[in-house]
C-alpha positions as a LaTeX table, in Angstrom:
\begin{tabular}{lrrr}
\hline
Residue & $x$ (\AA) & $y$ (\AA) & $z$ (\AA) \\
\hline
Met1 & 12.75 & $-10.05$ & $-19.26$ \\
Lys2 & 10.45 & $-9.22$ & $-16.51$ \\
Ala3 & 6.91 & $-8.21$ & $-17.13$ \\
Lys4 & 6.09 & $-4.50$ & $-16.44$ \\
Val5 & 3.39 & $-3.60$ & $-13.85$ \\
Leu6 & 1.98 & $-0.56$ & $-12.54$ \\
Leu7 & 0.79 & $-0.97$ & $-8.93$ \\
Tyr8 & $-1.85$ & 1.75 & $-8.41$ \\
Ser9 & $-2.89$ & 1.90 & $-4.53$ \\
Asp10 & $-4.71$ & 4.06 & $-1.84$ \\
Gly11 & $-6.18$ & 3.43 & 1.65 \\
Ser12 & $-8.62$ & 5.44 & 3.88 \\
Ala13 & $-9.89$ & 5.42 & 7.15 \\
Lys14 & $-12.83$ & 7.22 & 8.56 \\
Gly15 & $-11.62$ & 8.28 & 11.75 \\
Asn16 & $-8.20$ & 7.60 & 12.89 \\
Pro17 & $-8.64$ & 4.93 & 14.04 \\
Gly18 & $-11.83$ & 3.70 & 12.61 \\
Pro19 & $-13.52$ & 1.78 & 9.51 \\
Gly20 & $-11.08$ & 1.88 & 6.78 \\
Gly21 & $-10.08$ & 0.24 & 3.45 \\
Tyr22 & $-7.83$ & $-0.08$ & 0.98 \\
Gly23 & $-8.07$ & $-0.25$ & $-3.11$ \\
Val24 & $-5.44$ & $-1.25$ & $-5.79$ \\
Val25 & $-5.51$ & $-1.39$ & $-9.43$ \\
Leu26 & $-2.81$ & $-3.58$ & $-11.18$ \\
Lys27 & $-2.15$ & $-2.94$ & $-14.81$ \\
Phe28 & 0.19 & $-4.82$ & $-17.22$ \\
Thr29 & 0.47 & $-5.42$ & $-20.87$ \\
Asp30 & 1.22 & $-8.85$ & $-22.11$ \\
Asp31 & 3.53 & $-9.84$ & $-24.84$ \\
Leu32 & 0.81 & $-9.96$ & $-27.26$ \\
Gly33 & $-0.19$ & $-6.14$ & $-26.58$ \\
Asn34 & $-3.30$ & $-6.87$ & $-24.20$ \\
Leu35 & $-3.84$ & $-4.98$ & $-21.41$ \\
His36 & $-4.59$ & $-6.82$ & $-17.98$ \\
Val37 & $-6.09$ & $-4.84$ & $-15.26$ \\
Lys38 & $-6.99$ & $-6.43$ & $-11.85$ \\
Glu39 & $-8.61$ & $-4.62$ & $-8.87$ \\
Leu40 & $-8.48$ & $-5.51$ & $-5.24$ \\
Ser41 & $-10.06$ & $-4.08$ & $-2.19$ \\
Gln42 & $-11.12$ & $-4.72$ & 1.39 \\
Gly43 & $-12.40$ & $-3.10$ & 4.37 \\
Tyr44 & $-11.44$ & $-3.11$ & 8.00 \\
Gln45 & $-13.29$ & $-2.52$ & 11.27 \\
Asn46 & $-10.73$ & $-0.49$ & 12.99 \\
Thr47 & $-7.62$ & 0.63 & 11.21 \\
Thr48 & $-5.61$ & 4.07 & 10.50 \\
Asn49 & $-5.31$ & 5.51 & 7.03 \\
Asn50 & $-1.55$ & 4.67 & 6.95 \\
Arg51 & $-2.12$ & 0.99 & 7.60 \\
Met52 & $-4.48$ & 0.92 & 4.78 \\
Glu53 & $-1.92$ & 2.85 & 2.64 \\
Leu54 & 0.49 & 0.29 & 3.31 \\
Leu55 & $-1.93$ & $-2.87$ & 3.14 \\
Gly56 & $-2.86$ & $-1.63$ & $-0.39$ \\
Val57 & 0.44 & $-2.00$ & $-1.59$ \\
Ile58 & 1.18 & $-5.13$ & 0.25 \\
Lys59 & $-1.69$ & $-6.92$ & $-1.48$ \\
Gly60 & $-0.97$ & $-5.59$ & $-5.17$ \\
Phe61 & 2.45 & $-7.22$ & $-4.58$ \\
Glu62 & 0.93 & $-10.28$ & $-3.07$ \\
Ala63 & $-1.32$ & $-10.74$ & $-6.08$ \\
Leu64 & 1.90 & $-10.87$ & $-8.23$ \\
Lys65 & 2.36 & $-14.73$ & $-9.54$ \\
Phe66 & 6.37 & $-13.92$ & $-10.66$ \\
Pro67 & 9.03 & $-11.61$ & $-10.36$ \\
Cys68 & 8.21 & $-8.19$ & $-12.25$ \\
Glu69 & 9.33 & $-4.64$ & $-12.84$ \\
Val70 & 6.73 & $-2.98$ & $-10.43$ \\
Lys71 & 6.18 & 0.79 & $-10.29$ \\
Val72 & 4.19 & 1.70 & $-7.39$ \\
Val73 & 1.96 & 4.75 & $-7.70$ \\
Ser74 & 0.52 & 6.45 & $-4.67$ \\
Asp75 & $-0.74$ & 9.54 & $-3.07$ \\
Ser76 & 0.86 & 8.21 & 0.24 \\
Lys77 & 3.90 & 10.43 & 1.16 \\
Tyr78 & 4.25 & 7.86 & 4.01 \\
Val79 & 4.50 & 4.91 & 1.82 \\
Val80 & 6.56 & 6.65 & $-1.40$ \\
Asp81 & 8.94 & 8.71 & 0.87 \\
Ala82 & 9.71 & 5.74 & 3.30 \\
Phe83 & 11.48 & 4.40 & 0.06 \\
Arg84 & 12.75 & 7.37 & $-2.03$ \\
Glu85 & 14.00 & 8.95 & 1.04 \\
His86 & 15.77 & 5.56 & 2.15 \\
Trp87 & 13.84 & 5.70 & 5.45 \\
Val88 & 13.43 & 2.00 & 5.44 \\
Asp89 & 16.75 & 1.12 & 4.77 \\
Ser90 & 17.63 & 2.90 & 8.13 \\
Trp91 & 14.88 & 1.60 & 9.64 \\
Val92 & 16.15 & $-2.04$ & 8.87 \\
Lys93 & 19.57 & $-1.53$ & 10.05 \\
His94 & 18.28 & $-0.14$ & 13.38 \\
Asp95 & 15.94 & $-2.99$ & 14.09 \\
Phe96 & 13.01 & $-0.87$ & 13.09 \\
Arg97 & 13.87 & 2.09 & 15.12 \\
Lys98 & 13.95 & 5.73 & 13.85 \\
Ala99 & 16.71 & 8.31 & 14.57 \\
Asp100 & 15.19 & 9.38 & 17.91 \\
Lys101 & 15.11 & 5.40 & 19.11 \\
Lys102 & 11.34 & 5.24 & 19.06 \\
Lys103 & 9.70 & 2.33 & 17.46 \\
Val104 & 8.73 & 2.61 & 13.77 \\
Lys105 & 4.87 & 2.37 & 13.72 \\
Asn106 & 3.32 & $-0.27$ & 11.57 \\
Val107 & 6.29 & $-2.41$ & 11.77 \\
Asp108 & 4.28 & $-5.57$ & 11.23 \\
Leu109 & 3.19 & $-4.08$ & 7.68 \\
Trp110 & 6.59 & $-2.71$ & 6.93 \\
Lys111 & 8.03 & $-5.97$ & 7.14 \\
Arg112 & 5.34 & $-7.50$ & 5.22 \\
Leu113 & 5.80 & $-5.23$ & 2.52 \\
Leu114 & 9.44 & $-5.87$ & 2.42 \\
Glu115 & 9.27 & $-9.33$ & 2.28 \\
Ala116 & 6.47 & $-9.03$ & $-0.83$ \\
Met117 & 8.87 & $-6.66$ & $-2.76$ \\
Lys118 & 11.75 & $-9.20$ & $-2.47$ \\
Pro119 & 11.48 & $-10.79$ & $-6.07$ \\
His120 & 10.43 & $-7.50$ & $-7.80$ \\
Ser121 & 12.38 & $-4.65$ & $-8.99$ \\
Val122 & 10.55 & $-1.66$ & $-7.63$ \\
Thr123 & 10.34 & 2.08 & $-8.28$ \\
Phe124 & 7.93 & 4.60 & $-6.35$ \\
Glu125 & 5.98 & 7.33 & $-7.68$ \\
Trp126 & 4.12 & 9.88 & $-5.70$ \\
Val127 & 0.95 & 11.57 & $-7.05$ \\
Lys128 & $-1.32$ & 14.34 & $-5.72$ \\
Gly129 & $-4.44$ & 12.76 & $-4.23$ \\
His130 & $-7.78$ & 13.81 & $-5.24$ \\
Asp131 & $-6.58$ & 15.65 & $-8.24$ \\
Gly132 & $-8.22$ & 13.75 & $-11.07$ \\
His133 & $-5.65$ & 11.05 & $-11.75$ \\
Pro134 & $-7.83$ & 8.16 & $-12.97$ \\
Glu135 & $-6.45$ & 5.20 & $-11.35$ \\
Asn136 & $-5.70$ & 7.31 & $-7.97$ \\
Glu137 & $-9.45$ & 8.22 & $-8.23$ \\
Arg138 & $-10.35$ & 4.72 & $-8.90$ \\
Cys139 & $-8.08$ & 3.52 & $-6.04$ \\
Asp140 & $-9.68$ & 5.97 & $-3.50$ \\
Asp141 & $-13.27$ & 4.82 & $-4.95$ \\
Leu142 & $-12.57$ & 1.19 & $-4.20$ \\
Ala143 & $-10.97$ & 2.10 & $-0.84$ \\
Gln144 & $-13.98$ & 3.96 & 0.39 \\
Thr145 & $-16.65$ & 1.36 & $-0.80$ \\
Ala146 & $-14.45$ & $-1.15$ & 1.09 \\
Ala147 & $-14.41$ & 0.99 & 4.22 \\
Asp148 & $-18.37$ & 1.46 & 3.96 \\
Ser149 & $-19.11$ & $-2.23$ & 3.12 \\
Asp150 & $-20.57$ & $-4.67$ & 5.44 \\
Asp151 & $-17.70$ & $-7.07$ & 4.87 \\
Leu152 & $-15.37$ & $-5.67$ & 7.23 \\
Leu153 & $-12.28$ & $-7.84$ & 8.61 \\
Ile154 & $-10.41$ & $-7.51$ & 11.82 \\
Asp155 & $-7.06$ & $-5.57$ & 11.46 \\
Glu156 & $-5.00$ & $-7.63$ & 13.78 \\
Gly157 & $-2.01$ & $-5.35$ & 13.75 \\
Met158 & $-4.14$ & $-2.75$ & 15.65 \\
Lys159 & $-3.70$ & $-4.46$ & 18.68 \\
Gly160 & $-1.77$ & $-2.55$ & 20.94 \\
Glu161 & $-0.90$ & $-0.08$ & 18.43 \\
Glu162 & $-1.93$ & 3.41 & 17.85 \\
Asp163 & $-0.81$ & 5.10 & 14.46 \\
Glu164 & $-0.63$ & 8.55 & 13.87 \\
Cys165 & $-2.78$ & 10.37 & 11.28 \\
\hline
\end{tabular}
């Protein structure tokens, strides 16, 4: 039986592009009923909100050490609808091109997310942002703090890529 994990994630950017960050809260209960919580965050010098929304979910998956049942909870329609509306399936089928034949933005991160998800059973849930959801608010705080930190990394995927807000 796979462990059940709740993966809460949020991303932000101050300017789009601009400094940004992601925040993640992972929660699971072990066989003895003990709740485990892990928080992750990191900031980047020049990125976009959508890239940080994606990277938060990716980092959450990459932190898992074995196959799990994962429920991703995010306020990002960009991420959640891509799976719930099956956009990703179409993108993969069409070499990451949309119906208008234009290249999907952030392909590097979409591919990385799909790879990170492979060993897991995954569902997605959208929550309204900035609406008092405790874990979503915590992820937002982590993302904002990371974006404001002095320890900002370079988002290598931004080279030559402009993203929409």
